[in-house]
Each structure stands twice: as structure tokens, then as C-alpha cells.
N, C-alpha and C positions, 0 to 999 in steps of 0.2 A: 089645481086651476090657478092660484093666484100666482104661483111660481110660471107658470106658464104664462101668464099677462104679463107680470113683471118683465118675463124676459124678451117680448115680443116690445111690451114699450120700451126698453133699451137698444133695440134692435133698429126700430124707427128712430129714433134721437138719435143713435149714432151713424146711421147711412143714408137715411131717407132726405135728398138733399130739399124736395118738395116740404117736407116739413121745417126744414132752418127757414125756407123763404116766406113762410106761413105767420100769421098773427100768434099763433099758438106756440111756437117756440120762445124760450127767454131770450132779453134783452141782448145778450153777449152770447147767443148761440148761435154755431154758423157749422156747416159741412166740414170738419177736420180730413176727411178723405178728401176732396177736391180743392180746398184752400190751406196753403203750407206757407210757412217763412221760407226765405231764401238765402244762403249765407252770402254774406260780403266781408270780404278780408278785413278793411277797415275804412270806414266811415270820413271823409275829408278832417273832419274835427268833430270836437264831441259838439257841440252848438249846432250841429247842420242838422235841418227840419226841412225833407223833402216837401218841396211846392209843387213842382210840373215835371216832367216825363215824358220823352219818346222814343221810339225806336225804328230800326230798320232789321228787319229778321237775314233778309238775302246778304247786307254786310254785316251783320252779327252786331252790330252797335247798337249802344244804349246812352243816351243821352237825358243827363239829371239836375236838377237844380235846386237851390234853397231860394232864398229874397235875393241872393248878390251875385250869387256864382253858380257857373253849371260846369259839369264835370261829364266825361265819359266813359265809357267801359267796354270791353269786349265780349260780345254773349256767343260761348259756346256750348253745345251741349256734349256729353259724356256719350261714345258711342256713334254708330252709324244708323241712319234713319233709313229702315226695311224698306219694301217695295210695298206700298198702299200707304204706309207713314201711319201705320196702326202702333207702334211702341211709343210708348210715352218715357222719354231719356232726361236723366236729370242733366242739370243745370250746371256748369263749374263756376266755381267762387269765382264773385266779381270784383274787381281792383279799379278804383275811379283814380280817372287822373283828369286834370284840367284839360276843358274842352276848346277856351277863349279866355284871353286875360280879362279879369275884372274891369280894369281902367278902357277898356273897350265900349262896355255896355254904359249906355248915358241914362237908360230911363228901365223903369218897372215891369214888369211881368206878370201874365196871371197861368201864361200859357207856353209849351215850348212843341215845335216842329223839326222836324229833319229830314232832309231831299237828300237823298246819299249821290247820286250818279251830278249832280251839280255843286255839290258839296254846300248847300245851304242850310243855316240856322234861322229858323221864323221864330221870330217872340211877337207873342200878341199881348197888346200894352195894355196897361190895366183899364183906360178908357174902353175897351171892347170895340173898339172903331178902328184900329189901326194895328199893321203887323211892319214890327220890324225885321229886314233883314242881311241876315251878314252871311259872309266868304268864310267857311272855315279852310279854304287851301291858297295858297299862292304867299301867307304872309300877311295878306292883309285883310281888315276886319273891318273896311268902310261899313260905315251903315245906309240901308236904303230903305225908303218906305213905301206900303203900299196903305190905300185907303180902303175903308167898307164903301159901295156904291150906295148909293143913298136912299134907292129903290128898296133895301132891306134896312129897316127903322129901328131894329133890334140891337142890340149890345152883343156881341160874343162872349162863350163862358170858356171854349176850349178849341183848340184846333189840332187837327190831324192830315199832316199831308199825304197824299197818292205822288205816285209818279210812275212812268210806262204808259202800257194802254190804257189802264183805268180812267188818263188824265183826257183820252181820244174824245169822250163825250162834249168836252169844252169845245171841239170844232162842227158837231154838229151840226144840218142845215135849220137855218133858221137863229142860232145862237150869235151872230157876227162875229163870233172871238174865233184865234188861230188857238191852236194847241201848240202849249210854249213846253207841253212834257211835263205837268204836274199839276195838279188841281188840291183842294181841300175840302176836308168835311169840316164840319163846324157845329158844335149846338149853340144856341142862342140861350139869352135870359128868359126867353118865352116859352122853353120846353121843346122845341123846334132843333132837327138836326137837316142842314142845309150843305148842298154843295157849290163852291167857290170858284170860278174860275178868272185866273190873271188878264188882265188886258194891258200890255204892256207900253201902247202910247200913253195912257192916263195914269198909267200905275193905280189902276183901280182893278178892286176885287169884286166881280159882278156875279149874283147870285144866279144858279142856274135851274136848279129844282130843290124843292123841300121834300125830302125822302121821309121823316120820323116827327109825330108831335104827340108830345105823352098828354096834350090836353085840346079841347075841341073848342070850347065856347069861354075860357077864364082867360080874363086879359092878361093877366101876369105867370108864375110858376104854376106848371102841374099842380092842384089841389086838390087832396082827399081828406074828408071828413072821418073825425076818429069819436068816437064814444065813449067816455069813460067807463067801466063797468062797475064801478063804486057808485059815482057821484050821478052819472048819466050826464055829465056836460060834453059839449061837442066841442070838438078843437079841430082848425082848421093846419092841416098837413102839406107846407110846399116839397114840391121835388126839384131837385135842378141836375142836369146832366153835366159832370163833372170829366168825363171821358169817351172819346169814341175812338172806335177800332172799326175797319172795313178786314172782312176774314173772306176772303176767295177761296179758302179752303173750302170752309162750311158753307160758305155762302150765305152769312148773316151779316148784320151790323151789332158790334160789341158797342151797349151801353154803361158805362159807371153812373149811378144816379146816386146821390144824396137829398136827405131828407131835415127838414127844421127839427124833427126829434130826434138827431142825432145819429141814425141809421143811414147805411151807406149799403147799395147790393148791385151786384154784375147783374145785365139782362140782354139776351140774346132776342135780337128783332128779326125777323123774318120780314121784307118790305113786303111782299103778296100774300103774307097769313097774319102778321104783328108779330106778338110777343110770343116767342118761343121757348123760354127758359129765365129762369133765374137763379141767383145765389147771392147770400146773405156775406156782408164781410166781418170783419170784427169791429167790435164795438170801442170806444173810448181812445178814439184814432183820428187824426186829420189826414184826411186823404189827399195826395197829392194832384194834381191836376192832371189827366190823362192815362193810356191806358198803352201797353205794351201786346204786340202778339208774335208770339216767339217761333211761330209755324205750324206745318198743321200736325195736329192732332198733338203739338205743346203746350197748348195752355196760353194764358196772359199774364202781364208782370205787372204789380201795382205796389206804387209806394207809400208808406204814410208816417207819422208820427206818433209813436205810441206818450198820450199824456199819462197816461199810468204810470210809465218808466222813472224809476228813480234816475236814470240817466238825465244827462243835461237835455238832450233832445228826443232820446229816444227812437232815431232814423229806421226804420224797416223797409225789407222788400218783401213782397209777397207773391206767391203761382200760384193761379188756378187753372186746374184742367177739368173741365167741366165734361159731364159724358151728356152729348149733345143730341146724339143721333136720335135715340127712342123717342125724347122729348117734340123732336121735328117731326116724325111720323107718326103718335098719336096727333098733335096738333093738327098736319095736314088730312089724315084719316076724318078727323070731324069737321073741318072746316066745308069738305069735299061732299058730306052726308047732308050739309045743311039746302 
């Protein structure tokens, strides 16, 4: 009987992602069947510490930066995506190359975004209230500036541009805006995700919708009370959204959420029903701002610097391939029955 119980416990620990996302799991426990390291040929240098990333899966292009430099790499999957896109394909080894001369970067940033069609690099300034635009085409990198509308008083934490049909919402009746072919999903320092639309005349980013809020009444970041099981002391755990990715294939919004307790996790958010999944990420790391969507059923990419590594920076790239469909159906059935 004890052997059977031990075997059952080990199976839960190894394969049940719900366990790894729960408070019962050890601090450095995560679902190793879903979260795996990605091979990178060579990082730019030994001191490289990823701070932000963005990508475009259709263009197979990844952008990743540290505090001072920005690099790009081609993302390619081994094999052909079959009809229905059910097969998860391995990602080829990534080779990083400079994306823009460092001398052209006049200010620091906290998040980056990439627009493939116009060939634009967007840098969210450290002040959280402005975005610098650089063209990656034509040999010129002249900076242009976008400011955040005063109608949104919060500061931005991370940006994720969208382009194509998704930007048509900016020109809906009543918005007073023109569709410029792109828009931005952004998280704020108050735990919200908003849609920003560009207004070319004033070079202002205008908020259109608030689509996610991790908190309802708190004035700061999302707050959770934790009770120490030994002392009974109550601690406040604050959450911050450091990655946003719109998934048109699964119809969810992916969030990367970090806490003041040092944990980071990926959450799947269905706007109609709320959170539909969560996956813990390895601890002991400084996770870069931003998420990269690889394509239908191909998962997400995240970058980090391993603080426990003996290397100078311990730069890492991770891939999450979540099992989402079962979670979404269960959530929707529960919601419908209420």
C-alpha cells in the first residue's frame, strides 16, 4: 500500500501541472514536461543578461536585449506543421546577431516590441510613459517618440505590438482614431492589461480598452496575503505583469506574472471567463520582460538570467508548451453551470 501511494505521489509531482502551480509544490518545482530549456548557439558575450524580448512568429524573427544592446535571431521549427497544427515541433538552434547599432540607442528601456510589416522596433522608456520608435529598414535608425495619453495615468510595464487585422479595432465607430495597421497590448503598474492605439497627428498612444485586471480595489500592484505556517505572520505578496502575448490560435491572452516573493508564472487568460491555466517557471532567475508566441500549438519563449549559474550572466532561453484545451473546457463547463 505504501509503495502504491509513493508511486502515485511521484506521478503527480512529475506530470501534474496543477500541482506545480499550487502552493503545495516546492519553491523550485515546475512542470518539466511543459517547461524546457532552449539551445542557443552562442550568447553575444559572457556578461549578457536578457532584459527584454519580442518576436513575430510569421516572420520567424526574435528580438532579445540586455540593458544596452539588442540582438535578433531567426526562429525556425524542424519539420512541417501538419493539418490542424497538433504536432509540437522542435525549435532549431538560435544564432543571435546585432539588430541595431548600440550607438543609435539614446536611452534605456524596460520592454521592446517588434512590428514586422513596417519594420519598426519599439522601446518602452524606463519612465513607463513614452515609447521610442526606430526603423530597422533603409539604413536609418532615426528615433521617433510616442507619448502615453494623459487619460491613462498609470505607467506601463511591458508592451506587445500587434499588426494586421487585430489593429482594426482602433478604427471602430466612436473611437475617433484611424487604423494605422498596428496597436499595442500593454500592462500597467496597477496590474491591468490595456489596448493602446496610435494617433499619428499628436504622436500619442490612446487607451482603447482595459481587458484584464489582476486586482479590483487595490491601488497598487495585485496583492495577495500569505500566512506563514510556522509563525502565523501575514505577508503581502504583490504581483506584476512582465509579459503579455495575444494568442489568436487558442483565443487566450498569455500573461507572465512575477511576485515580490521571487516566483514567476505563466497564466492563460480567457477574456470571457477569466483565468484558464497557470504554469510555474523555475526560480532563482531574473526573467526578462516579454513573451514570444511560436505559433499554433508551438508554445511560448521566455528569456532569463540564472542567478545561481557559475557563468558571468547565466543567460537562458526557455520554452513552455502548455496543455490548455482540457483546462479551458473544464473552466467553461463550470462557468456555464453557475
